Backbone as CSV, one residue per row, in Angstrom:
resi,resn,N_x,N_y,N_z,CA_x,CA_y,CA_z,C_x,C_y,C_z
1,UNK,107.819,205.230,223.472,106.388,205.467,223.433,105.818,204.673,222.265
2,UNK,104.593,204.234,222.429,103.949,203.465,221.376,102.514,203.945,221.206
3,UNK,101.911,203.624,220.088,100.530,204.020,219.824,99.584,203.288,220.779
4,UNK,98.458,203.899,221.124,97.510,203.221,222.002,96.771,202.073,221.330
5,UNK,96.902,201.915,220.028,96.262,200.789,219.359,95.815,201.135,217.961
6,UNK,95.632,200.117,217.150,95.213,200.299,215.754,93.829,200.939,215.687
7,UNK,93.693,201.926,214.824,92.400,202.574,214.647,92.040,203.560,215.735
8,UNK,93.012,203.937,216.567,92.729,204.892,217.636,93.375,206.229,217.298
9,UNK,93.767,206.976,218.290,94.374,208.282,218.071,95.844,208.152,217.698
10,UNK,96.393,209.206,217.108,97.829,209.295,216.843,98.326,210.571,217.524
11,UNK,98.579,210.509,218.822,98.902,211.718,219.584,100.321,212.218,219.335
12,UNK,100.549,213.451,219.767,101.890,214.016,219.819,102.372,213.925,221.260
13,UNK,103.656,213.667,221.439,104.249,213.621,222.767,105.341,214.675,222.824
14,UNK,105.293,215.511,223.847,106.299,216.544,224.026,106.779,216.530,225.473
15,UNK,108.046,216.788,225.667,108.593,217.026,227.004,108.967,218.496,227.029
16,UNK,108.399,219.221,227.989,108.632,220.661,228.092,109.094,221.018,229.489
17,UNK,109.714,222.189,229.612,110.116,222.655,230.938,108.969,223.435,231.570
18,UNK,109.191,223.924,232.777,108.131,224.573,233.535,107.616,225.831,232.825
19,UNK,108.473,226.556,232.123,108.053,227.771,231.414,107.077,227.436,230.294
20,UNK,107.413,226.447,229.486,106.541,226.082,228.368,105.300,225.342,228.825
21,UNK,105.365,224.663,229.959,104.192,223.958,230.462,103.051,224.926,230.760
22,UNK,103.368,226.121,231.258,102.319,227.094,231.557,101.649,227.613,230.294
23,UNK,102.338,227.555,229.156,101.788,228.021,227.878,101.063,226.913,227.120
24,UNK,101.335,225.654,227.456,100.901,224.521,226.642,99.396,224.486,226.392
25,UNK,98.587,224.728,227.415,97.135,224.604,227.237,96.554,225.692,226.336
26,UNK,97.238,226.824,226.201,96.713,227.905,225.359,97.265,227.888,223.937
27,UNK,98.241,227.032,223.661,98.842,226.942,222.328,98.290,225.714,221.620
28,UNK,97.651,225.937,220.490,97.086,224.832,219.709,98.095,224.365,218.668
29,UNK,98.189,223.061,218.439,99.093,222.570,217.392,98.585,222.985,216.012
30,UNK,99.517,223.396,215.153,99.191,223.814,213.789,100.052,222.994,212.834
31,UNK,99.424,222.465,211.780,100.142,221.662,210.801,100.925,222.568,209.858
32,UNK,102.242,222.349,209.767,103.105,223.078,208.840,103.226,222.219,207.587
33,UNK,102.517,222.616,206.523,102.470,221.797,205.309,103.789,221.806,204.539
34,UNK,104.645,222.788,204.780,105.953,222.832,204.124,106.917,221.852,204.790
35,UNK,107.011,221.917,206.112,107.918,221.041,206.865,107.310,219.666,207.164
36,UNK,106.000,219.535,206.937,105.267,218.281,207.198,105.398,217.867,208.661
37,UNK,105.111,218.811,209.546,105.204,218.551,210.976,104.255,219.472,211.731
38,UNK,104.001,219.156,212.986,103.181,219.994,213.848,104.061,221.062,214.479
39,UNK,103.526,222.262,214.606,104.239,223.335,215.292,103.405,223.808,216.473
40,UNK,104.105,224.218,217.503,103.492,224.775,218.705,104.118,226.153,218.896
41,UNK,103.422,227.191,218.437,103.947,228.552,218.443,104.372,228.980,219.847
42,UNK,105.646,229.354,219.977,106.162,229.859,221.248,106.615,228.798,222.228
43,UNK,106.513,227.521,221.861,106.952,226.430,222.738,108.151,225.745,222.103
44,UNK,109.169,225.513,222.915,110.376,224.825,222.441,110.502,223.532,223.252
45,UNK,109.937,222.427,222.746,110.001,221.171,223.490,111.418,220.603,223.532
46,UNK,111.752,219.958,224.646,113.046,219.285,224.778,113.048,218.004,223.959
47,UNK,111.901,217.366,223.874,111.703,216.165,223.055,110.346,216.304,222.403
48,UNK,110.242,215.872,221.142,108.948,215.861,220.475,108.857,214.628,219.583
49,UNK,107.728,213.969,219.675,107.407,212.838,218.809,106.007,213.113,218.288
50,UNK,105.870,213.271,216.968,104.587,213.637,216.392,103.922,212.446,215.708
51,UNK,102.593,212.429,215.781,101.774,211.402,215.114,102.280,209.997,215.418
52,UNK,102.195,209.623,216.651,102.686,208.317,217.087,101.808,207.220,216.494
53,UNK,102.342,206.540,215.496,101.611,205.440,214.865,102.327,204.114,215.058
54,UNK,103.601,204.175,215.450,104.372,202.963,215.708,105.333,203.258,216.854
55,UNK,105.838,202.223,217.523,106.741,202.449,218.649,107.967,203.275,218.248
56,UNK,108.318,204.235,219.102,109.467,205.102,218.852,110.242,205.306,220.143
57,UNK,111.530,205.559,220.004,112.385,205.806,221.158,113.105,207.128,220.975
58,UNK,113.133,207.929,222.013,113.889,209.180,222.046,114.672,209.204,223.353
59,UNK,115.837,209.819,223.319,116.650,209.957,224.522,116.719,211.431,224.887
60,UNK,116.488,211.714,226.145,116.563,213.071,226.662,117.571,213.079,227.799
61,UNK,118.576,213.927,227.684,119.557,214.084,228.755,119.249,215.388,229.475
62,UNK,118.956,215.291,230.755,118.646,216.450,231.573,119.941,216.980,232.167
63,UNK,120.308,218.211,231.826,121.535,218.809,232.340,121.284,219.587,233.622
64,UNK,120.106,220.175,233.744,119.777,220.976,234.921,118.601,220.350,235.660
65,UNK,118.738,220.172,236.963,117.629,219.657,237.744,116.499,220.664,237.712
66,UNK,115.299,220.166,237.687,114.143,221.053,237.659,112.889,220.266,237.396
67,UNK,111.836,220.979,237.054,110.555,220.355,236.751,110.394,220.265,235.242
68,UNK,110.053,219.064,234.770,109.808,218.818,233.358,108.471,218.107,233.239
69,UNK,107.780,218.315,232.139,106.439,217.792,231.967,106.345,216.989,230.684
70,UNK,105.715,215.842,230.798,105.451,214.972,229.668,104.023,215.275,229.217
71,UNK,103.869,215.817,228.017,102.561,216.223,227.508,102.184,215.325,226.337
72,UNK,101.057,214.680,226.444,100.544,213.855,225.355,99.319,214.582,224.814
73,UNK,99.411,215.013,223.569,98.428,215.919,222.988,97.661,215.249,221.854
74,UNK,96.350,215.159,221.996,95.510,214.603,220.931,94.537,215.652,220.403
75,UNK,94.812,216.930,220.628,93.886,217.993,220.226,93.739,218.125,218.714
76,UNK,94.672,217.573,217.928,94.556,217.686,216.476,93.650,216.600,215.899
77,UNK,93.171,215.698,216.750,92.241,214.665,216.304,90.882,215.295,216.033
78,UNK,90.178,214.806,215.024,88.865,215.356,214.713,87.800,214.707,215.583
79,UNK,86.731,215.440,215.802,85.609,214.911,216.572,85.815,215.080,218.066
80,UNK,84.741,214.881,218.789,84.788,214.963,220.249,84.518,213.575,220.794
81,UNK,85.381,213.142,221.652,85.240,211.802,222.200,85.603,211.813,223.669
82,UNK,84.876,211.048,224.425,85.167,210.910,225.846,85.987,209.652,226.120
83,UNK,86.489,209.020,225.067,87.268,207.801,225.228,88.577,208.100,225.945
84,UNK,89.037,207.136,226.715,90.320,207.246,227.401,91.263,206.238,226.762
85,UNK,92.433,206.713,226.337,93.426,205.862,225.714,94.657,205.787,226.597
86,UNK,95.268,204.635,226.652,96.548,204.504,227.334,97.639,204.653,226.287
87,UNK,98.554,205.586,226.522,99.694,205.790,225.640,100.919,205.349,226.428
88,UNK,101.416,204.128,226.178,102.528,203.619,226.959,103.810,204.431,226.757
89,UNK,104.393,204.857,227.867,105.646,205.616,227.868,106.549,204.996,228.922
90,UNK,107.798,204.794,228.578,108.754,204.227,229.516,109.815,205.286,229.816
91,UNK,110.010,205.590,231.095,111.016,206.558,231.521,112.055,205.808,232.341
92,UNK,113.324,205.955,231.962,114.390,205.279,232.701,115.440,206.301,233.116
93,UNK,116.173,205.948,234.136,117.258,206.803,234.627,118.557,206.043,234.423
94,UNK,119.514,206.705,233.766,120.793,206.050,233.496,121.729,206.177,234.676
């Protein structure tokens, strides 16, 4: 995953299972100033990449077939904007 561009948003990317996906819209990200990371109370993401400012790679191995959701969250950004950003994500199957 890479940032949508200089001077734009720095979103969080999470991969969650079907259980956490139903909770995602009601859980707001909270900044943990001790750990210096975003927390999502009650959600346990399989993969998390916070504040995407430069290209990053994560590997996720799926052990159980099922439904998984890729969530790109910009709710911690200030202000209200109707802008649409492309956040490039590459998914491959080994």
